[in-house]
Structure formats: structure tokens, C-alpha cells
N, C-alpha and C positions, 0 to 999 in steps of 0.2 A: 391409676395414673393415666391421664388422657393427654397431658402436655408436659414438656420439660423445657426449662430455660437454663442455658449454660452461659456463664459470663467468665471469660478467660482473660487474664491480665497480659499486658505487654511486658517487655523487659529491655534493659539497656546493658550492653556489654561494657566491661571495663578492660578486658583483654585476656590474653593467654600467657601462661607461665613458661611453657616449654615446647618449642617447635624444633628442638634439636633431634630428639628421637633416639639418642644413644642409650637411654635407659629402658627402651622398649615401649614407651608410651609417648603419645603426642597431645599437644594442646594444653589441657588443663585450663578451664575457663572460669572467669569470675564476672559477676554482674548483679544487677538489681532488678527486682520485680516492681512494676509500677501499677498504681491504681488507674491511670489513664495514659494512653488510649487502651481500648479493650475490644475483644471480640464478644459479641452477644448474639446468640442464636436461639430461636424457638423451634421446637420440633414436635410433631405428632405422628403417631403410628398410622400407616396407610397401606393400601394394596398397591400403590404406585409410588414411584420416586418423582418428587417435584421439589425444585429449589427456586427460591426467589430471594431478592435482596442483593446484598453486596457480595462481590467475588464469587459469583455463581459457578464459574468454570472450575475453580479449584475445589469448591464445595462438592460439586458432582463427582470430581475425581476421587476425593477421599471417601465419599459414599460408596462408589463402585469398588474401590480397593478393599474397603472393610467388608462389604457384603460378599465379595468373591473369596476373600481370605477365610471368613468364618462361616461360609455356606448359608447365608441368611436368605430365606425364601419369604419375600415380602417387600414392603416398601416403607418409605418415610417421606413426610413433607417437612421441609426445613425453610425457615425464614431467617436469613442472616441480617440482623437489624443494625449491627455495627461491626466494623472490622478495624484491625490495626493497620496503619499504612504499610503497604506491601513492599517487600524487598528493600527496606530502608533501615535495617538493623534493629528492629524491635520485636522480632519473633512472630510475625503475622501468620506464617504457615504452620508452625507447630501448634500455636493456639487454636487455629481453625481445625487442623487435622484431629487433635485430641478432643476437641469439642464435638465434632461430628462422630468420631468413634465412640465416645462416651454416650452420646444420645442413642445411637443404634443399639449399643450393648445393653442400655437400660431397658429399652422397649422389648428386646428379644431375649432378655435374661441370659446374656452371654457373659460367662465368668472369665474375663480375660484381664490379666495384670496390665497396668498402665505401661510398663516398660515394653512388654510384648506388643501391645497395641501400637506404641510409637514406632518401633522397628518395622512392624508390618505395614505401616503407612509411610515408610521412608523418612522418618524423622529421628533426630537426636542420637545418631550413631557416632557423630564426631564431637558435638557440643551438647551438653545436657542442661544448659541454662534455661531454654524454653520448657523442657520437660519438668524441671524442678520448680520453675515459676508457676506452671500449671498445677503441680502437685502440692507445693508447700508455700511458695512465696518467700519473701525476704531477700537478704544478700546471700549469694550462693557462690561456692567454689567447688568445681568438680575436678576429678583426678585424671582427666583425659582418658583416651581409649588405648587398649593394648594393640599395638600395630598389627600383630598377627591375627587379631580378632576384629578388625574393622568391619563394620556392618553387622556384627553379630552381638553387640553389647551396647548398653547405655553407659557412658562414663560414670563412675561411682561418685556419689556425693561425699565430699570431704568436710565441708563446713557450711552450715546454714545458720544465720543469725538474723533476728528481726531487725528491720530498719527502724530507727527511732521515729516516733510519730511526728516529731516537729521538724524532721529533715524534709526539705523540699527540693525537687528536681526541676530546674528551668531547662526546657527542651526546645531545641531549634532545628527545623528542617528546611535548609535553603534549597530553592528550586534549581538554581543554575547547575550544580554538580550532578543532579539526578540522572540524566541520560548516560553519563559516563559510568556511574555506579551500576545502572541496570545492565550495561554492556559487560561489566565485570561479572555480575551475577550470572549472566548467560554462560560464561566460560569458567565459572567458579570451580567446578569439579576438575577440569584440566589444570587450572592454576594450582590447586591444592595437591594434585597428584604429581606435579613436576616441580614443586616448590623446593628451593635450596634449603639446606639445614640452617637453622639459627646457630650462630656461634655459641659454643658451650658457656662461655663467660656471661653472655646475655641471659640465657635461661637461668643460670645460677643466680644472677642479680635479681631478675624478675621474681623468682621463687622466694628469695630472701626478703624482698620488699613486701610481698604478699603475706608471708608467714610472720615476719617480725614487726611490721608496722601497720599494714592495712587491717588484718584480722584482729589484732589486739586493740587497736584504737576504736574499731567498731564496737567491740564488747564493752569498752570503757566509755562509749558515747562521746569520744573526743573528736569532734567534727573537724577541728583545725588540723590535727595531725593526720586524720583519715584523708581529708581533702588534699593535703600536700602530697601524700604518698600515692593516692590513687591517680593523681595527675602525673606524677613521675612514672608510675607503672605504665599508664596508657601512652605517655609520650615516648618512653624508651621502646616500647613495643612498636609504636608507629614508625619509628625509624627503620625497623626491619622490613616494613612493607613499602619502602620508598619507591621501588621499581614500578609500583602500581598506583602511586599517588602523586598527583600534580603538586600537592603542597608538601611533598616529602614526608614529614612527620604525620601530616593529616591529608585527607583525600583531595583537598582543594584549598587554594589560598583563602577563600571566603570562610572556610571552616577554621583555619588557623586564626584569621582575624576575629571571628566570632568568639573563639575560645579566649583570646586575649581580652576581648571586651568583658567577658564573664570574670576572668581573674583580676582584671584591673578595677572592677567595680563591686567587689564584695563577695564574690563566690569563693568558697573555701577550696574548691577543686573543680576541674573541668576535663571532660574526656570526649573523644569521638567513639561512637558505638559501632563495632564491627567495621564494614567497609565504608560506613558513613552513608550519606552526608549528614545524618542526624548527629548532633552533638548536644552536650548538656553540662550544666553547672549545678553545684550543690551549695545550699544555704540552709540555715535554720531560722530565717527571719522572713516573715511574710511580706513586709514592706520592701526589703531588698529584692525578694523574688519578683515583686511587681515592677520595680524599677529596672531590674535586669531584663525582664520581658519587654518592657517599653523600649529600652535601648536596642535590643536585638530586632524589634519590629522596625525601628527607624533605620537600622543598619541594612535590613533586608530590602527595604524600599529602594535602595541604590544598588542592590545585588541581584535583581531579578525576581524578588519576592520569595515567599515561603510561609511557613507556619511557626508560631511560637506559643508555648503554653507552659504552665508549671503545675506540678502534681506531687502528691505524697507517694511513699512506697506502699507496696502491698505485702502483707505478711500472712495472708491466708491462702493464696493460690486461687484456683478457679472455684466458683460457686455453682451449685446445682440445685435448682428449685423444681420440685415435682408437683404437678397440679392434678 
């Protein structure tokens, strides 16, 4: 093997089931793995460390962390050819960190489990969506982390189901809210450490929606029911984060307006991912996906611009090609 190419998928959050914590666990996260966008890096073994391409600073950070943790004596050359948009709710850093760690482990024959690697690189100790998107793909629900063991464990995988091949995600990233979201991300650890507890009744309701509607309707490929309840799940959760969101249920009024455009024009469901501002709609019709994308593009022209695309789900996780 002289070269390795790793392609890691993005993901979209649907939300968390339990931020009450009275049962000894927190969060419990659900979401989707996407075919696009993605992180793509090429690596070759070397006597030196050299990084080029996109997001070089974080790539170098993960190289240093991995090599120090596992005592690697040597180097690697990495070309990051594509990256997932950073800090916008699509898992850019987990995909990059696990790709970097996997490449080095392959070249230096380091037998390390993926969960240990993720924790050593500072990823996936609160939410395992990015971890399982890299490992398995599909629609994922994790069980949250034990409060007493935060930072020492990956939340367990409770449910993983392939995303139907005809389901399409119309994804929108408005520019206007991004500065406020990046500011939140800078203070995310403090926010999470001082977060008020979710009312028990809200956690109960969110868990019941996930267990009794979202998960069964996905297994049954019932996109209408799935879309209805994933929207309700995401919206109910959004109201809990109102103190941090200008749009109350969503991070910004433009996100709320965009979600309404999706729901009013044929999307079965629509959600904000994580802190936003990325949001998305779900359909199983290519023509509707194209029309929704066009409507959102016209909407963004009056809202400070942004990006719109549509994509299928990813049910395989990351791909690794050895040359």
C-alpha cells in the first residue's frame, strides 16, 4: 500500500430525546447520514508531516493528537481534497478526525478500535451521530452518555436503519445566521455545562415520538408519517433552545421561513440540524426536490445568500481505498 483515500460522509441532526438527566443519561441523538457533502483525503506515508488542501489547521491538529497518543515515529503527507462545511451542523470535525486517524493507523499498523480513536481525538463523547455515520451510515439513534462517565465513553448505538434509496434531502445553508452560530460554537462547552434541565414531560414526549412513530415509520418506508413526526420531534426540541435562538424554535427567522417554504411546497418533513443554520427537507420525488431547491435559492437571494443542494442518504459509512 502506497496511498490511501478516505471518503467520510456528512450527517444531519434531527435532535435529542432527553436533556433532563434524571435517569443518569443525557442527550440521546437521532440523525441521518448523507452522501453529500463529504470529507475526502488522500494520504501517503512519509518521513515528514505535510498537509495541504482544505482545513489544514484542524488536519494538522488531529495528526499531532493521534501521533502523540499512539507514539507514532514517522510522518504522513495528507491532501484534503474536500471537506464538509465547518461548524454548520453536518459533522465536519468528526469526519475529518476519524479520517486522519484511520489513515495513520493503516500506514503504521496500529490496531486501535474506532471508539477509542474518536475519544483520543476529542470526538463523539456527547453525541455519537458522527461516529456512527463514519462507521455505518444510515439513520441513527444513540442512547446518550452516562453522566458520570462523560468523556470516557461513546454513546451506545440503539437503532440503525438504512435510509430508503429514493428519499432525498433538500439542504439549505443560509449565510446571514452563520456569524451568530459560530459565536455559539465558540462557547458551546460552557453553554452545555450550564444548561438548564429539560422538563421531564418534554423528554418523555420526545422519546415517545421517536420510539412509536419515527423509528417504526422508517422501517415501514412510510415517508409521510416519518416526515410528520420528525418535524414535530425537531420543532418540540427547538423550543427548548429558545434562549439561544433568534427564531425561538429555530436559530433565525430565515430558517423558520425556509422550513415553511419546504413544508408548504411538498416536503414531507423539515428540520434544523444542531445549532443551525443548516436546515433540510425530505421528499421522495426528484422533481419536487429540484423545485424546492429552486424556491430556496430564490428565497436566499433576498436573505443574504447561501447554498442549496439535494442529496441521497448514505448507508455504508466511510469508504477506504488502498492503492
